PAGU-876199 format. One line per 2 residues: their letters; for each residue x, y, z of N, C-alpha, C. Coordinates in steps of 0.2 Angstrom, whole numbers, plus 5000, padded with zeros to 4 digits. Each point is the difference from the previous one (the first is absolute). Example, Ala and Ser with C-alpha at 12.3 -4.5 7.8 and 13.67 -1.06 7.14 Angstrom:
<recs>
AS) 5066/4972/5039/4996/5006/5000/5004/5006/5000  4998/5005/4996/5004/5006/5001/4996/5005/5003
</recs>
This chain:
<recs>
MG) 5004/4994/5000/4996/5006/5000/5004/5006/5000  5006/5000/5004/5004/5006/5000/4998/5005/5005
ED) 4995/5000/5003/4998/5004/5006/4994/4997/5004  5000/5002/5006/4995/4998/5004/4993/5003/4999
IT) 4995/4996/4999/4993/5003/4998/4995/4997/5005  4994/5003/5000/4994/4997/5003/4995/5001/4995
VE) 4996/4995/5000/4994/5000/4996/4993/4999/5004  4996/5005/4999/4994/5000/5004/4994/5000/4995
TV) 4995/4996/5002/4994/5000/4996/4994/5003/5004  4997/5005/4997/4994/5003/5004/4994/5001/4996
HH) 4994/5001/5003/4994/5001/4996/4998/5007/4999  5003/5004/5004/4999/5007/5000/5006/5004/5001
LD) 5001/5006/4997/5006/5004/5001/4998/5006/5004  5004/5001/5005/4999/5006/5004/5003/5006/4997
PD) 4998/5006/5002/5002/5006/4997/5008/5001/4999  5004/4997/5005/5007/5001/4999/5002/4995/4995
CV) 4997/4994/4999/5002/4995/4995/4998/5003/4993  4995/5004/4999/4998/5003/4994/5005/5005/4998
TD) 5002/5004/5005/5005/5005/4999/5007/4997/4997  5002/4995/5004/5006/4996/4998/4999/4997/4993
LT) 4994/4997/4998/4999/4997/4994/5000/5006/4994  4997/5005/5002/5000/5006/4995/5007/5002/4998
DL) 5004/5000/5005/5007/5002/4998/5004/4995/4996  4998/4993/5002/5003/4995/4996/4998/5000/4993
IE) 4993/5001/4999/4998/5000/4993/5003/5006/4996  5001/5005/5003/5003/5006/4997/5007/4999/4998
RV) 5004/4996/5004/5007/4999/4999/5000/4995/4994  4996/4995/5000/4999/4995/4994/4998/5004/4994
TE) 4995/5004/5000/4998/5004/4994/5005/5004/4997  5004/5004/5005/5005/5004/4997/5006/4996/4997
ND) 5001/4994/5003/5006/4996/4997/4998/4997/4993  4994/4997/5000/4998/4996/4995/4996/5003/4994
GL) 4998/5006/5002/4996/5004/4995/4993/4998/4999  4997/4995/5005/4993/4998/5000/4998/4998/5007
RP) 4994/5000/5001/4997/4999/5007/5000/4992/5000  5002/4997/5006/5000/4993/5001/4993/4997/5001
LS) 4995/5004/5002/4994/4998/5002/4995/5003/4995  4995/4996/4999/4994/5002/4995/4996/5006/5004
EH) 4996/5004/4996/4996/5005/5003/4995/4996/5005  4997/4995/4998/4995/4997/5004/5002/4998/5007
VW) 5006/4997/5000/5004/4998/5006/5001/5006/5004  5003/5005/4997/5003/5006/5004/4994/5003/5003
LH) 4994/5001/4997/4995/5003/5003/4997/4997/5006  5001/4994/5001/4998/4996/5006/5006/5001/5005
VK) 5006/4999/4998/5005/5000/5004/5001/5006/5004  4999/5006/4997/5002/5006/5003/4994/5002/5005
EG) 4995/4996/5000/4995/5001/5006/5000/4994/5005  5006/4997/4999/5001/4994/5005/4999/4993/4998
GD) 4997/5000/4994/4998/4993/4997/4993/4999/5000  4998/4994/4997/4993/4998/5000/5000/4994/5004
PH) 4994/4997/5002/4999/4994/5004/5003/4994/4997  5001/5000/4993/5002/4994/4997/5007/5000/4998
GR) 5004/5005/5001/5007/5001/4999/5004/4998/5005  5006/4997/4999/5006/4999/5004/5006/5004/4998
HM) 5004/5002/5005/5005/5005/4999/5006/4996/5003  5006/4999/4996/5006/4998/5002/5005/5005/5001
LV) 5003/5001/5006/5004/5006/5001/5007/4997/5002  5005/5002/4996/5007/4998/5001/5004/5006/5003
RS) 5003/4999/5006/5003/5005/5003/5008/4998/5001  5004/5005/4999/5007/4998/5002/5001/5000/5007
SA) 5006/4998/5002/5002/5000/5007/4999/5007/5004  5001/5005/4995/4999/5007/5003/4993/5002/5001
GD) 4995/4996/4997/4993/5001/5001/4997/5004/4993  5004/5001/4995/4998/5003/4994/4996/4995/4996
LV) 4995/5003/4997/4996/4996/4995/5003/4999/4994  5003/4994/4998/5004/4999/4994/4996/4995/4995
GY) 4995/4998/5001/4996/4996/4996/4993/4999/5002  4995/4999/4995/4993/5000/5001/4997/4995/4995
AH) 4995/4997/5002/4995/4996/4995/4993/5001/5002  4996/5001/4995/4993/5000/5002/4997/4993/4996
VD) 4996/4997/5004/4996/4994/4998/4993/5001/5000  4996/4998/4995/4993/5001/4999/4997/4993/4999
AT) 4996/4997/5004/4998/4994/4999/4992/5000/4999  4998/5005/4997/4992/5000/4999/4998/4997/4994
DE) 5004/4998/4995/4998/4997/4994/5001/4992/5001  4994/4997/5001/5000/4993/5001/5001/4996/4993
VE) 4998/5003/4995/5001/4997/4993/5007/5000/4998  5003/5006/4999/5007/5001/4998/5005/4998/5005
GP) 4998/5001/5006/5005/4999/5006/5003/5006/5002  5003/5000/5006/5003/5006/5003/5005/5004/4995
SA) 5001/5006/5001/5005/5004/4996/5004/5004/5005  5006/5002/4998/5005/5004/5004/5004/5004/4996
EL) 5002/5006/5003/5005/5005/4997/5005/5001/5006  5006/5001/4998/5005/5002/5005/5005/5005/4998
AV) 5004/5003/5005/5005/5005/4999/5005/4999/5004  5006/5001/4998/5007/4999/5004/5004/5006/4999
DP) 5002/5003/5006/5004/5006/5000/5006/4999/4995  5001/5005/4996/5006/5000/4995/5006/4999/5004
RH) 5001/5003/5006/5006/4999/5003/5001/4993/5003  4995/4996/5000/5001/4994/5004/4998/4994/4995
RR) 5001/5001/4993/4999/4995/4996/5006/4995/4999  4998/4994/4997/5005/4995/4998/5003/4997/5007
RG) 4996/5000/5005/5001/4997/5006/4995/4995/5003  4996/4998/4995/4995/4994/5001/4994/5003/5003
IG) 4998/5006/5001/4994/5003/5002/4994/4998/4996  5001/5001/4993/4995/4999/4996/4998/4992/5000
RR) 5005/4996/5000/4999/4993/5000/4996/4998/5006  5002/5003/5006/4997/4998/5006/4993/5002/5000
LV) 4998/5006/4997/4993/5002/5000/4996/4996/4996  5003/4998/4994/4996/4995/4995/4999/4993/5004
ED) 5005/4998/5003/4999/4993/5003/4995/5001/5006  5000/5005/5004/4995/5001/5005/4993/5001/4997
IL) 5000/5004/4994/4993/5001/4997/4997/4993/4998  5004/4996/4997/4998/4993/4998/4998/4996/5006
AL) 5003/5001/5005/4998/4996/5006/4993/5002/5003  4998/5006/4998/4993/5001/5002/4994/4997/4996
SV) 5002/4997/4994/4995/4997/4995/4999/4993/5003  4993/4999/5000/4998/4994/5003/5001/4994/4995
DG) 5000/5002/4993/5000/4995/4995/5006/5001/4995  5005/5004/5002/5006/5001/4996/4999/5005/4994
RM) 4993/5003/5000/4999/5005/4994/5002/5007/5003  5003/5004/4995/5002/5007/5002/5001/5003/4993
RL) 4997/5007/5000/5002/5004/4994/5004/5006/5003  5005/5001/4996/5005/5005/5002/5001/5006/4994
WA) 4998/5006/5002/5001/5005/4995/5007/5003/5001  5003/5001/4994/5006/5004/4999/4999/5006/4996
HG) 5001/5006/5002/4999/5006/4996/5006/5002/4997  5000/5000/4993/5006/5001/4996/5003/4993/4999
EQ) 5003/4999/4994/5003/4994/4998/5007/5000/5003  5001/4999/5006/5006/5000/5004/5003/4993/5000
VA) 5006/5000/4998/5004/4993/4999/5000/4997/5007  5002/5003/5005/5000/4997/5007/4994/4997/5002
AA) 4994/5003/4998/4993/4998/5002/4999/4993/4996  5001/5001/4994/4999/4994/4995/5004/4994/5003
EL) 5007/5001/5001/5004/4994/5003/4998/4997/5006  4998/5005/5005/4997/4997/5006/4994/4996/4999
AE) 4995/5003/4996/4994/4996/4999/5002/4993/4997  5004/5000/4995/5002/4994/4997/5003/4995/5005
RL) 5004/5002/5004/5004/4996/5005/4995/4997/5005  4995/5003/5001/4995/4998/5005/4994/4997/4997
GF) 5000/4998/4994/4995/4996/4997/4994/5004/4997  5001/5006/4999/4994/5004/4997/5001/5000/4992
DR) 4994/5001/4997/5000/5000/4993/4996/5007/4998  5003/5003/4994/4997/5006/4998/4992/4998/4998
SR) 4996/5004/5002/4993/4999/4999/4996/5005/4996  5001/5007/5002/4997/5005/4997/5005/5006/4999
VL) 4999/5004/4995/5004/5006/4999/4996/5006/4998  5001/5005/5004/4997/5007/4999/5005/5004/4997
WQ) 4998/5004/4994/5004/5005/4997/4998/5007/5003  5005/5004/5001/4999/5007/5001/5002/5003/4994
MR) 4995/5004/4997/5001/5004/4994/5000/5007/5001  5003/5004/4996/5000/5007/5001/5000/5004/4993
RS) 4997/5006/5000/5001/5004/4994/5000/5007/5002  5003/5004/4996/5001/5007/5001/4993/5004/4999
LY) 4999/5005/5004/4994/5004/5000/5001/5006/4995  5006/5001/4998/5002/5005/4996/4999/4998/4993
AP) 5000/4993/4998/4999/4998/4994/4992/5001/4998  4999/5000/4993/4993/5001/4998/4995/4995/5003
LP) 4994/5003/5002/4994/4996/5003/4994/5001/4995  4998/4994/4998/4993/5001/4996/4995/5003/5004
RT) 4995/5003/4997/4994/5003/5004/4996/4994/5002  4996/5001/5005/4995/4995/5003/4994/5000/4996
VL) 4998/4994/4998/4993/5000/4996/4996/4994/5004  4995/5002/5004/4996/4996/5003/4995/4997/4996
PE) 4998/4993/5001/4994/4997/4996/4994/5005/5001  4996/4999/4996/4994/5004/5000/4995/4998/5006
GV) 4998/5005/5004/4996/4999/5005/5003/5000/5007  5007/5000/5000/5004/4999/5006/5003/5007/5002
VL) 4999/5001/5007/5002/5006/5003/5005/4999/5005  5006/5004/5000/5005/5000/5005/4999/5005/5006
RP) 5001/4998/5006/5000/5005/5006/5004/4997/5005  5003/5004/5005/5004/4998/5005/4996/4996/5005
FV) 5003/4996/5004/4997/4996/5005/4998/5004/5006  4994/4998/5003/4997/5004/5005/5000/4996/5006
VG) 5005/5002/5005/5000/4996/5006/4994/5001/5004  4998/4994/5003/4993/4999/5003/4994/4999/4996
QD) 5002/4999/4993/4994/4999/4996/5002/4994/4995  5006/5000/4998/5001/4995/4994/5003/4994/5002
EG) 5001/4999/5007/5004/4994/5002/4997/4993/4998  4993/5000/5001/4997/4994/4998/5000/4998/4993
AW) 4999/5005/4996/5000/4999/4992/5007/4998/4998  5005/5003/5003/5007/4998/4998/5002/4993/5002
LN) 4998/4998/5007/5002/4993/5002/4996/4995/4996  4994/5001/4998/4997/4996/4995/5003/4999/4994
LN) 5002/5005/4996/5003/5000/4994/5007/4997/5001  5004/5002/5005/5006/4997/5001/5000/4992/5000
AR) 4995/4998/5004/5000/4992/5001/4998/4997/4993  4996/5003/4996/4998/4997/4994/5005/5001/4994
AF) 5004/5005/5001/5006/5001/4995/5006/4996/5001  5001/4998/5006/5006/4996/5002/4998/4993/5003
PH) 4996/4996/4997/4998/4993/5004/5006/4996/5000  5005/5000/4996/5006/4996/5000/5006/5003/5003
LP) 5000/5006/5003/5005/5003/5004/4998/5002/5007  5001/4995/5004/4997/5001/5007/5004/5005/5004
DQ) 5006/5002/4998/5004/5006/5003/4996/5006/4999  4996/5001/4995/4996/5006/4998/4993/4999/5001
GS) 4997/4994/4997/4993/4999/5000/4996/4999/5007  5004/4998/5005/4998/4998/5006/4999/5006/5005
WE) 5002/5006/4998/5000/5005/5004/4993/5001/5004  5001/5002/5006/4993/5002/5004/5000/5007/5001
RI) 4995/5002/5003/4999/5008/5002/5006/5002/5004  5003/4996/5004/5005/5003/5005/5006/5001/4996
DL) 5001/4995/4994/5006/5001/4996/5000/5007/4996  4994/5001/4998/4999/5007/4996/5001/5006/5005
ER) 4997/4999/5006/5000/5006/5005/5007/5001/5002  5004/4995/5001/5007/5001/5002/5004/5004/4995
RI) 4999/4999/4994/5003/5004/4994/4998/5007/5000  4993/5001/5001/4997/5006/5000/5004/5005/5006
RE) 5002/4996/5005/5003/5004/5005/5007/5002/4999  5003/4997/4995/5007/5001/4998/5001/5007/4998
PW) 5006/5003/5001/5002/5007/4998/5000/5001/4993  5001/4994/4996/5000/5001/4993/4993/5000/4997
FS) 4995/4998/5003/4994/5000/4997/4997/5006/4998  4997/5000/4994/4997/5006/4997/4994/4998/4996
PD) 4994/5002/5002/4994/4998/4996/5000/5003/4993  5004/5006/4999/5000/5002/4993/5004/4996/4995
GF) 5004/4995/5003/5004/4996/4996/4997/4993/5000  4994/4999/5003/4996/4994/5000/4994/5001/4996
LM) 5001/4998/4993/4995/5001/4995/4995/4995/4999  4994/5001/5001/4994/4996/4999/4997/5001/4994
AW) 4999/4994/4996/4996/5000/4994/4993/4997/5001  4995/5005/4998/4993/4998/5002/4996/5000/4993
RG) 4996/4995/4999/4995/4999/4995/4993/5001/5003  4998/5006/5000/4994/5001/5004/5001/4999/5008
DR) 4997/4996/5003/5001/4999/5008/5004/4994/5001  5003/4997/4994/5004/4994/5001/5008/5001/4999
LV) 5004/4999/5005/5007/5000/5000/5002/4995/4995  5004/5002/4995/5002/4995/4994/5008/5000/5000
GF) 5003/5004/5004/5008/5000/5000/5002/5005/5004  5007/5000/5001/5003/5005/5004/5008/5000/4999
HW) 5003/5005/5001/5007/5001/5000/5002/5004/5006  5004/4996/5005/5002/5003/5006/5007/5001/4999
TK) 5002/5007/5000/5007/5002/5000/5003/5001/5007  5007/5001/5000/5003/5000/5006/5007/5004/4999
VH) 5002/5004/5004/5006/5004/5000/5005/4998/5005  5006/4997/4998/5005/4998/5005/5005/5006/5001
GG) 5003/5001/5006/5006/5004/5001/4998/5007/5000  5005/5004/5000/4999/5008/5000/5000/5002/5007
HH) 4999/5006/5001/5000/5003/5007/4994/4998/5004  4995/4998/4997/4994/4998/5004/5000/4994/5003
HG) 5005/4995/4998/5000/4994/5003/5007/4998/5003  5000/5001/5007/5006/5000/5003/5004/4994/5000
EH) 4997/4994/4999/5003/4994/5000/5004/4998/4993  4999/5005/4995/5004/4999/4994/5005/5005/4999
HH) 5006/4998/4996/5005/5005/4999/5002/5001/4993  4995/4999/4996/5001/5001/4993/4995/5005/4997
AP) 5001/5002/4994/4996/5005/4996/4993/4997/5000  4995/5004/5000/4993/4997/4999/4999/4996/4993
IG) 4996/4995/5001/4999/4996/4994/4992/4998/5000  4997/5000/4994/4993/4998/5000/4999/4993/4999
EV) 4995/4997/5003/4999/4992/4999/4993/4999/4997  4999/4996/4995/4994/4997/4998/4999/4994/5005
YV) 4996/5002/5005/5000/4996/5006/4995/4994/4999  4994/5001/4998/4995/4995/4998/4996/5002/4994
VA) 4999/4997/4995/4995/5001/4995/4996/4994/4999  4993/5001/5000/4996/4994/4999/4994/5002/4996
VD) 4997/4995/4996/4995/5001/4996/4995/4995/5001  4993/5002/5000/4995/4995/5001/5000/4995/4994
PA) 5000/4993/5002/5001/4995/4995/4995/5001/4994  4994/5003/5001/4995/5002/4995/5003/5005/4995
ER) 5005/5004/5002/5002/5006/4996/5006/4998/4996  5003/4994/5001/5006/4998/4997/5000/5001/4993
GS) 5005/5002/4996/5000/5001/4993/4997/5007/4998  4998/5004/5004/4997/5006/4999/5005/5006/4999
GL) 5006/4998/5002/5005/5006/5000/5000/5003/5007  4996/4998/5005/5000/5004/5006/5007/4999/5004
GR) 5003/4994/5000/5006/4999/5004/5005/5005/4997  5001/5001/4994/5005/5005/4997/4998/5007/5002
AL) 4994/5001/4999/4998/5007/5002/5001/5002/5007  4998/4995/5004/5002/5001/5008/5007/5001/5001
TL) 5004/4996/4997/5007/5001/5001/5003/5007/4998  4998/5002/4994/5002/5006/4998/4997/5006/5004
AG) 4994/4999/5002/4997/5006/5005/5004/5000/5006  5003/4995/5003/5004/5000/5006/5007/5003/4998
LH) 5003/4998/4995/5006/5003/4998/5000/5007/4999  4994/5003/4997/4999/5007/4999/5000/5003/5007
HL) 4996/4997/5004/5000/5003/5007/5007/5000/5003  5004/4995/5000/5007/5000/5003/5004/5005/4997
RS) 4999/5001/4993/5004/5005/4997/4998/5007/5002  4994/5001/5002/4997/5007/5002/5003/5002/5007
LD) 5003/4995/5003/5003/5001/5007/5008/5002/4999  5002/5001/4994/5007/5001/4998/5005/4995/5002
LD) 4997/4994/4999/5005/4994/5001/5003/4998/4993  5006/4997/5001/5003/4999/4993/5000/4993/4999
QA) 4998/4995/5004/5000/4993/4999/4994/4997/5003  4998/4994/4996/4995/4996/5003/5002/4993/5000
ML) 4998/4996/5005/5002/4993/5000/4993/4996/5002  5001/4993/4999/4995/4995/5001/5003/4994/5001
YV) 4996/4995/5003/5001/4993/5001/4995/4996/4996  5003/4995/4997/4995/4995/4996/5003/4993/5000
DA) 4996/4995/5001/5002/4993/5000/5003/4999/4993  5006/4997/5000/5004/4999/4994/4996/4995/4995
SN) 4995/4996/5003/4996/4996/4996/4994/5003/4996  4999/5006/5003/4994/5004/4997/5002/5004/4994
TT) 5001/4996/4994/5002/5003/4994/4995/5005/4997  4994/4999/5001/4995/5005/4998/5001/5007/5003
AI) 5001/5000/5006/5002/5007/5004/5007/5002/4998  5005/4996/4999/5006/5002/4998/5000/5003/4993
TL) 4996/4997/4996/5000/5003/4993/4997/5007/5000  4994/5001/5004/4997/5006/5001/5005/5005/5003
YE) 5004/4999/5005/5004/5005/5003/5006/5001/4996  5003/4995/4996/5005/5002/4995/4998/5004/4995
GL) 4993/4999/4998/4997/5005/4995/4999/5007/5002  5001/5001/5007/4999/5007/5003/5007/5002/5002
GF) 5005/4997/4998/5007/5003/5001/5003/4997/5006  4998/4995/5003/5003/4997/5006/5005/4995/4998
AR) 5005/4999/5004/5006/4995/4999/5001/4997/5006  5003/4994/5000/5001/4996/5006/5006/5003/5003
WD) 5000/5001/5007/5005/5004/5004/5003/4995/5005  4996/4996/5004/5002/4995/5005/4996/4994/5001
TD) 5002/4996/5004/4996/4993/5000/4999/4998/5008  4995/4998/5002/4999/4997/5006/4998/4993/4999
VL) 5003/4995/5004/4999/4993/4999/4997/4997/5006  4995/4995/4999/4997/4996/5005/5003/4993/5000
YK) 5003/4998/5005/5003/4993/5001/4995/4996/5004  4999/4994/4998/4996/4995/5004/5004/4994/5002
H) 4998/4998/5006/5003/4994/5003/4994/4995/5001
</recs>
């Protein structure tokens, strides 16, 4: 191992642990250029965690937090999933391997999914050594907002307006579930998942575009802005995100998905942002073709490993 460490597994993080973990995540992000925890996990973790999560805390002999893993056992179909982070100053000392071995020990049937953000060689080698196989790949794509943007042309009878907090939650949750039946990470959101994001400092109803056909919600484009002086946990120039785009299955083929994507990009450009990003499953060739046609190119990759 090269140094004395202790590993503790807890069900809830107290405020001091959250502070230590925030510092650790920032050190990893600064060193690696990407955050080691997904947004969904971080939203729970910074509030102490949720009832279904477990937190593995690795501390040095001096008491410093040098490693962390989050384990979510809520998905009984796909099996538990985990994400981890190791302090850049304490790498190559066996901490990552110890975390993954302890993560696997929590699985009652040997199944485990492990997310690695960015195609990092060390993560791939560790996963392979411990019996994981590549299972799913997410692309991060980006495009310049200085480059030409086609104008937005909505299908006839469709009207766009911003999300109204306290009014549109039910319609949004209903459409979100119907639009993503095969993506449980997205389609299974409940009201509390939506409300947790509405409370985030980055949330803006102006960037949450709702497409209505009469009184029926038929699509939406939820945009997001990362970084800048409004978001203290980030240290980079602000960048816009195509956060979630969804279209009612009955509207597919109408051009609504392209129109919604463009409307969101025009909104992000109106904020004087110079770049937009998005995440898309590498197997979703239809969406990738749409995004490439709108000027997006592959930027980075996240990999899901399965045991």
